Every structure is written in structure tokens, then in C-alpha cells.
C-alpha positions as CSV (number, residue, x, y, z in Angstrom):
1,M,-53.6,-57.4,-19.6
2,F,-55.9,-55.1,-17.6
3,A,-53.5,-55.2,-14.6
4,A,-50.6,-54.4,-16.9
5,V,-52.3,-51.4,-18.3
6,K,-53.4,-50.2,-14.9
7,L,-49.8,-50.6,-13.6
8,A,-48.4,-48.6,-16.5
9,K,-50.9,-45.8,-15.8
10,L,-49.9,-45.7,-12.2
11,A,-46.2,-45.6,-13.1
12,G,-46.9,-42.7,-15.4
13,I,-48.8,-40.8,-12.7
14,F,-46.0,-41.5,-10.2
15,S,-43.3,-40.3,-12.7
16,L,-45.3,-37.1,-13.3
17,V,-45.7,-36.4,-9.6
18,L,-41.9,-36.7,-9.2
19,L,-41.4,-34.0,-11.8
20,L,-43.9,-31.6,-10.2
21,P,-42.7,-29.2,-7.6
22,P,-44.0,-29.9,-4.0
23,P,-47.2,-28.0,-3.1
24,A,-46.7,-24.8,-1.1
25,A,-47.4,-25.0,2.6
26,Q,-50.4,-23.0,3.8
27,G,-49.5,-19.4,4.4
28,Q,-46.2,-19.5,2.3
29,E,-45.5,-18.0,-1.1
30,E,-45.5,-20.4,-4.0
31,E,-42.4,-18.8,-5.5
32,K,-39.3,-17.6,-3.9
33,P,-37.0,-14.9,-5.4
34,V,-34.1,-16.3,-7.4
35,P,-31.0,-15.8,-5.2
36,Y,-28.5,-15.5,-8.1
37,H,-28.3,-12.9,-10.9
38,L,-26.2,-13.0,-14.0
39,H,-24.9,-9.7,-15.5
40,G,-22.1,-8.6,-17.8
41,Y,-21.1,-6.6,-20.9
42,G,-19.0,-6.8,-24.0
43,E,-17.6,-4.8,-26.8
44,L,-16.1,-5.3,-30.2
45,H,-13.7,-2.6,-31.7
46,F,-12.6,-1.8,-35.2
47,N,-9.8,0.7,-35.5
48,H,-8.7,2.2,-38.8
49,P,-4.9,2.5,-39.0
50,Q,-3.5,5.2,-36.8
51,T,-1.4,7.8,-38.7
52,G,1.3,10.2,-37.5
53,A,4.4,10.0,-35.4
54,M,2.5,9.0,-32.2
55,S,1.0,5.9,-33.9
56,Q,1.9,2.5,-32.5
57,A,-0.3,0.4,-34.7
58,A,0.1,-0.7,-38.3
59,G,-2.9,-1.6,-40.4
60,D,-6.5,-2.0,-39.5
61,E,-7.4,-4.0,-36.4
62,I,-10.6,-5.6,-35.2
63,D,-10.7,-7.0,-31.7
64,I,-13.1,-8.6,-29.2
65,H,-11.9,-6.1,-26.7
66,R,-13.8,-7.2,-23.7
67,W,-16.3,-9.9,-22.8
68,V,-17.4,-9.8,-19.2
69,I,-19.5,-12.3,-17.2
70,G,-20.7,-11.4,-13.7
71,L,-22.6,-13.3,-11.0
72,A,-24.4,-11.9,-7.9
73,Y,-25.7,-14.2,-5.2
74,D,-28.0,-13.3,-2.3
75,F,-27.2,-15.4,0.7
76,S,-30.0,-13.7,2.6
77,D,-31.9,-10.4,2.6
78,R,-28.9,-8.7,4.2
79,I,-25.8,-10.5,2.8
80,R,-24.8,-10.9,-0.8
81,M,-21.9,-11.5,-3.1
82,D,-21.0,-9.8,-6.5
83,M,-18.2,-10.5,-8.9
84,E,-17.1,-10.2,-12.5
85,L,-14.5,-11.9,-14.7
86,D,-13.2,-10.0,-17.7
87,F,-12.0,-12.0,-20.8
88,E,-10.1,-9.4,-22.7
89,H,-8.9,-9.6,-26.4
90,A,-10.9,-12.7,-27.2
91,A,-10.0,-14.3,-23.8
92,T,-6.2,-14.1,-24.4
93,E,-6.1,-12.0,-21.2
94,L,-8.1,-12.9,-18.0
95,E,-8.8,-10.3,-15.4
96,F,-10.7,-10.5,-12.1
97,E,-12.7,-7.3,-12.5
98,Y,-14.0,-7.3,-8.9
99,G,-15.5,-9.5,-6.2
100,F,-16.8,-8.6,-2.8
101,L,-19.2,-9.5,0.0
102,E,-21.7,-6.9,1.0
103,F,-23.5,-6.7,4.3
104,D,-26.5,-4.4,4.9
105,L,-25.9,-2.5,8.2
106,K,-29.1,-0.5,8.1
107,P,-31.4,1.0,5.4
108,G,-29.2,3.0,3.0
109,L,-25.9,1.8,4.4
110,S,-23.9,-1.4,3.6
111,A,-20.3,-2.7,4.2
112,R,-18.1,-4.3,1.6
113,V,-15.0,-6.4,1.8
114,G,-13.0,-7.9,-1.0
115,S,-11.8,-6.6,-4.4
116,V,-13.6,-3.3,-4.9
117,L,-13.7,-0.9,-7.8
118,M,-12.0,2.4,-6.7
119,P,-14.6,5.2,-6.6
120,V,-12.5,7.7,-8.5
121,G,-14.3,9.5,-11.3
122,P,-17.6,8.7,-12.8
123,L,-16.4,5.8,-15.1
124,N,-14.2,3.5,-13.1
125,E,-17.1,1.8,-11.1
126,F,-19.7,2.0,-13.9
127,H,-17.7,1.4,-17.1
128,E,-20.1,-0.7,-19.1
129,P,-19.6,0.4,-22.8
130,P,-23.2,1.5,-23.4
131,T,-22.8,4.1,-20.6
132,F,-20.4,6.2,-22.7
133,Y,-20.7,7.3,-26.4
134,S,-17.2,6.8,-27.8
135,V,-15.9,3.5,-29.0
136,E,-12.8,3.8,-26.7
137,R,-13.1,4.9,-23.1
138,P,-12.4,8.6,-22.5
139,Y,-8.6,8.8,-22.2
140,V,-8.5,11.0,-19.1
141,Q,-10.4,8.2,-17.3
142,N,-8.1,5.6,-18.9
143,S,-4.7,7.2,-18.4
144,M,-5.1,9.7,-15.5
145,I,-7.5,7.3,-13.7
146,P,-6.2,3.8,-14.4
147,T,-9.6,2.4,-15.4
148,T,-10.3,-0.4,-14.6
149,W,-8.8,0.2,-11.2
150,Q,-9.6,-2.4,-8.5
151,E,-7.9,-3.0,-5.1
152,N,-8.4,-5.3,-2.2
153,G,-10.0,-3.5,0.7
154,V,-13.0,-2.9,3.1
155,G,-15.4,0.0,3.4
156,V,-19.0,1.3,3.2
157,V,-21.4,2.4,0.5
158,G,-24.7,4.2,1.0
159,R,-27.4,6.7,0.0
160,A,-29.2,9.4,1.9
161,F,-31.7,12.3,1.5
162,Q,-34.1,10.3,-0.6
163,N,-31.3,8.9,-2.8
164,K,-30.2,12.4,-3.8
165,L,-26.8,11.8,-2.1
166,A,-24.6,8.7,-2.7
167,F,-21.3,7.8,-1.2
168,R,-18.6,5.2,-1.1
169,A,-15.5,5.0,1.1
170,Y,-12.8,2.3,1.4
171,A,-9.5,1.5,3.0
172,T,-7.5,-0.4,0.4
173,A,-4.0,-1.7,-0.6
174,G,-1.8,1.1,-1.9
175,L,-0.2,1.5,-5.3
176,D,3.3,0.4,-6.2
177,A,5.4,3.5,-7.2
178,S,8.2,1.4,-8.6
179,K,6.0,0.8,-11.6
180,F,4.9,4.4,-12.4
181,T,5.9,5.8,-15.8
182,A,6.2,9.1,-17.5
183,L,3.4,8.5,-20.0
184,D,1.2,6.0,-18.3
185,G,1.3,7.7,-14.9
186,L,-0.1,5.4,-12.1
187,R,-1.5,2.8,-14.4
188,K,1.2,0.1,-14.0
189,G,1.2,0.6,-10.3
190,R,-2.1,-1.2,-9.8
191,S,-2.1,-4.6,-8.1
192,K,-5.3,-5.7,-9.9
193,S,-6.1,-7.4,-6.5
194,A,-3.5,-10.2,-7.2
195,R,-1.2,-10.6,-4.2
196,S,-1.6,-6.9,-3.4
197,K,1.4,-5.4,-1.6
198,I,0.0,-3.8,1.5
199,E,2.9,-2.4,3.3
200,D,1.2,0.8,2.5
201,W,-2.6,1.4,2.8
202,A,-4.7,4.0,1.1
203,G,-8.0,5.7,1.7
204,V,-10.4,6.5,-1.1
205,G,-13.9,8.0,-1.3
206,R,-16.5,9.5,-3.5
207,I,-19.7,11.6,-3.0
208,E,-22.4,12.3,-5.6
209,F,-25.1,14.8,-5.1
210,S,-28.2,15.1,-7.4
211,P,-30.3,18.0,-6.1
212,V,-32.5,17.7,-9.2
213,K,-32.9,14.7,-11.6
214,Y,-31.2,16.3,-14.5
215,F,-28.0,17.5,-12.7
216,T,-25.3,15.7,-10.7
217,I,-22.1,17.1,-9.1
218,S,-19.5,14.7,-7.7
219,S,-16.1,14.6,-6.2
220,S,-13.5,11.9,-5.4
221,G,-10.4,11.8,-3.3
222,Y,-7.6,9.3,-2.8
223,A,-4.5,9.4,-0.5
224,G,-2.1,6.5,0.2
225,G,1.5,5.4,0.5
226,A,3.1,3.9,-2.6
227,D,6.7,3.0,-1.7
228,Q,5.6,-0.4,-0.3
229,S,8.7,-0.4,2.1
230,N,11.1,-0.3,-0.9
231,P,14.2,1.3,0.6
232,A,15.2,2.8,-2.7
233,L,12.0,4.8,-2.8
234,G,12.0,6.1,0.7
235,Y,8.6,7.5,1.5
236,V,6.1,8.0,-1.4
237,L,2.6,9.5,-1.0
238,V,0.1,9.7,-3.8
239,K,-2.8,12.1,-3.6
240,I,-5.7,12.4,-6.1
241,W,-8.5,14.9,-6.2
242,E,-11.2,14.7,-8.9
243,G,-14.4,16.7,-9.6
244,D,-17.0,16.0,-12.2
245,V,-20.5,17.3,-13.3
246,K,-23.2,16.0,-15.5
247,F,-26.2,17.9,-16.8
248,R,-29.0,16.6,-19.0
249,Y,-32.2,18.4,-19.9
250,Q,-34.5,17.1,-22.6
251,G,-32.1,16.1,-25.4
252,F,-29.1,18.1,-24.3
253,E,-26.3,16.6,-22.2
254,L,-23.1,18.3,-20.9
255,S,-20.5,16.7,-18.8
256,G,-17.0,17.4,-17.6
257,I,-14.2,16.2,-15.3
258,F,-11.1,17.7,-13.7
259,L,-8.4,15.6,-12.1
260,R,-5.1,16.4,-10.3
261,T,-2.6,13.8,-8.9
262,E,0.4,14.7,-6.7
263,I,3.3,12.4,-5.9
264,N,5.4,13.3,-2.9
265,G,8.8,11.6,-3.5
266,A,8.6,11.7,-7.3
267,E,12.3,12.5,-7.6
268,R,13.1,9.1,-6.0
269,V,10.5,7.3,-8.0
270,S,12.0,8.8,-11.2
271,A,15.5,7.6,-10.1
272,V,14.2,4.1,-9.6
273,D,12.1,4.0,-12.7
274,T,14.9,5.7,-14.8
275,Q,12.5,8.1,-16.3
276,T,10.8,11.4,-15.4
277,V,7.7,10.5,-13.3
278,G,5.6,13.6,-12.7
279,S,5.3,15.1,-9.3
280,A,1.9,16.4,-10.5
281,M,-0.4,15.1,-13.2
282,Q,-3.3,17.1,-14.3
283,G,-6.1,17.1,-16.8
284,G,-9.7,16.9,-17.7
285,Y,-12.3,17.0,-20.5
286,A,-15.6,18.5,-21.5
287,E,-18.2,16.7,-23.5
288,A,-21.5,17.8,-25.2
289,A,-24.1,15.4,-26.6
290,Y,-27.6,15.5,-28.1
291,H,-30.2,12.7,-28.0
292,L,-32.1,12.8,-31.3
293,K,-35.0,10.8,-29.9
294,E,-36.2,14.0,-28.3
295,L,-37.0,15.2,-31.8
296,W,-39.3,12.3,-32.6
297,K,-43.0,12.7,-32.1
298,E,-43.5,9.3,-30.6
299,K,-41.6,8.0,-27.6
300,S,-39.3,5.2,-28.5
301,K,-36.6,3.1,-26.8
302,T,-34.4,3.8,-29.9
303,D,-32.0,6.7,-29.6
304,I,-29.2,8.2,-31.7
305,V,-26.6,10.4,-29.8
306,I,-24.3,12.9,-31.5
307,F,-21.4,13.9,-29.3
308,G,-18.1,15.7,-29.2
309,R,-15.4,15.6,-26.5
310,Y,-12.2,17.6,-25.9
311,E,-9.6,16.1,-23.5
312,R,-6.4,17.7,-22.3
313,F,-4.1,16.0,-19.8
314,N,-0.4,15.9,-18.9
315,T,1.2,13.2,-16.8
316,N,4.3,15.4,-16.5
317,H,2.4,18.6,-15.6
318,E,5.0,19.2,-12.9
319,V,8.3,17.4,-12.5
320,P,10.9,17.1,-9.7
321,A,13.6,19.8,-9.6
322,G,16.5,19.1,-11.9
323,L,14.5,16.8,-14.2
324,T,13.1,17.6,-17.7
325,A,9.5,17.0,-18.4
326,N,8.6,14.6,-21.2
327,R,6.8,16.8,-23.7
328,K,4.9,13.8,-25.1
329,A,3.1,13.5,-21.8
330,L,0.9,16.4,-22.8
331,R,-1.9,15.1,-24.9
332,R,-4.9,16.9,-26.5
333,I,-7.6,14.7,-28.0
334,F,-10.8,15.7,-29.8
335,T,-13.3,12.9,-30.4
336,T,-16.6,13.2,-32.2
337,G,-19.1,10.8,-33.6
338,L,-22.4,9.1,-32.9
339,A,-23.9,6.2,-31.1
340,Y,-27.0,4.3,-32.1
341,F,-29.0,2.6,-29.3
342,P,-31.7,0.2,-30.6
343,L,-32.2,-0.4,-26.8
344,S,-30.6,1.4,-23.9
345,S,-28.4,-1.7,-23.2
346,V,-27.1,-2.2,-26.8
347,A,-25.0,0.3,-28.8
348,L,-23.4,0.7,-32.2
349,K,-20.8,3.4,-32.3
350,L,-18.8,5.4,-34.9
351,D,-16.3,8.1,-34.1
352,G,-13.1,9.8,-35.1
353,E,-10.1,10.8,-32.9
354,F,-7.7,13.6,-33.5
355,W,-4.6,13.6,-31.2
356,K,-1.8,16.1,-30.7
357,D,1.0,15.9,-28.1
358,G,3.4,18.4,-26.7
359,I,5.8,18.3,-29.6
360,N,2.9,18.5,-32.1
361,D,3.0,14.9,-33.2
362,K,-0.5,13.9,-34.4
363,V,-2.7,10.9,-34.7
364,E,-6.0,10.6,-36.6
365,R,-8.1,7.4,-36.1
366,L,-11.5,6.1,-37.1
367,N,-13.2,3.7,-34.7
368,V,-16.3,1.5,-35.1
369,G,-17.8,-0.5,-32.2
370,A,-20.6,-2.7,-31.0
371,A,-21.4,-3.0,-27.3
372,F,-24.0,-4.5,-24.9
373,M,-24.7,-4.9,-21.2
374,F,-27.2,-6.9,-19.2
């Protein structure tokens, strides 16, 4: 009996030892950094019925608009991978948001290769829903800049001057002009990194300068072929220039963006697409916001932001000679509302949209949203 009890105790100790991590070697750290990191975001939208001649929806709608899961993995101190999968509309649509390898070349400078987010405008790369105050993304950065816009390519990212200057520059696959439209502009010409046509290349870059912590001025540029060797299109060149500013001091926040796109060869694109595709698209917005937490006596992670934004853009700002501009391509949108942040990474939103196009058709819509990021 004594031997059996002793054997059982030894078996228990042996099992416990198997479950314990091995002791750290002398001079080594007991814990190593975790090489992988989960991240992601999501948003739920409720839209009260649109009204007016521009309306395309009938009845109220509630939608799990996006649910995104991302994974980053550190192969070493200098080489890493990052990617995201986007499950849109309750996973009825799957999109590869981005995925790239990154190699540190020296402090403050890294190279990337893979599917990269195009550094055009302030939102396309950093579009997590708690980073903007409206339920829907600003329409200038959704229609004029086809957010989310990703392409396969290679390039560099970096920072300088004590992180006051940030930059990204890539060579990527070009757009496909045969899919441009009068109202959606470039949006349908994206490859979304799936079997990207690369008969035409493009170059894209962005620079951001923050001389002081409460002010940032930035600019983006893009130029690339878009005919993809389609003989019906001839030669098509797309050029984009964008500038944006952001100012925040105490509770006050002001931001704005201006964007112009030019399409050389728009007359041939219009003939192929059987609609008037603009030879120039132009627009922008201005937004003002106030953070109510600045009024509270005690500092808190909770915040309520009141905001208003006016957008004006026209995807038929200029059209090829002999063609008639689509007046519906001119859109003016005023959005106002509030966003409640119990934490900086979680937001509850409420806003109203007031649309008017070039023929004075109107839309009024109420939106409610919930969003998170991690």
C-alpha cells in the first residue's frame, strides 16, 4: 500500500513537471515577446429611410457593415508580416484588406512588399471607424478616393526629424480605366489586389508634417497608366493630387481636404464605358468638431464629440470636348451629429445627412452606428 501511494505521488509530481515551462537559462530572460498580434475593427449601421429623388434604398436598414480581423507576426526584430481580412455585410462579402511583408532597412526606414493600402488622403490607410465621427465614411474619401483602395506593390515607409515627418512611397499595379464611371469615378477600376492587371504601373506617395503636436499638414500624389494595354482605350494616364490639414487645440478640432483627379484619354474611356467619364474630378470638405470632455473638471477617457462637415465634389467637374457632363455628378453633403466614446477605441454615433446634387435632387437620412477597434 505504501509503495502504491509513493508511486502515485511520484506520478503526480512528474505530471506537474511536464506542465511547467522549462527553467530559464542563466543570463536569459524568462519571458520572450509574443511574436504575433491580433487587431481589427467593426461597425454596425442603422440607416433611416432615404428620401428624395436621389434615394436608392426603401425602408429602414440595419447592417453589420464591416467586421475585420487582422494578424501581425514578427519573424524577427527586423522582419514582420501584417494583414487584414474584411467580412462585409455580415460576411456575405469577403475582402482581403491588405497583406504585406515589412523589412527594416535602418532606424526610421522600412521596405514593404505585398498588398498595400494606397497612401492617398488621411483616411484610406487609417480607416478604422472610431477614427472619424460620422456613421458613414466621408463621401469625398469614399467616392473621390475609392476607400478602401489597396493594390499590389513594393515601396518604403519611414519617419524623420524626431517623428515630425512621415512618408510612404510605392510602385503599384495601375487602375483599369475600362471600369471607370460617371458617378463612381475611379472606384470600380480598383483591382483589390486580386489578379491585378499590371500592364500599367503607378507611383504613389504621401508626406505628413507635424511641426507642432496640434497641427498636421499633408499631401498625396498618384500617377499611373490605366489602359492596361486595351487597344480600344489607347493610352490613359490618371493623375491625382490631394492636400489635407488637421488642427486640434484643447477641445476644438478643424480639418479639411482638397482633391483633384485628371484622366488623360477620358474621351476614349467614355466611348468604351458608354457614359461621360470626367477628364477632371474635383472636390473636398471642411469639418469642425468639439470635444466636450475638455469642459469636464476631471480628466476622463470618456468623450462626446459634436461635429459638422460640408462636402462638395464633382466626378464630372470637366469632361472631354463634345460630351455633356452628368449634372448628378455634382454632390453637396452636409453631415452633422455626435459621437460618444466611452473609450477611445469604442464609439456610438448619431448623425443626419443632407444631400443635394446638380439638378437639386435631395436626400435626407438619419444614421446610427456602433463601432470598435483593437
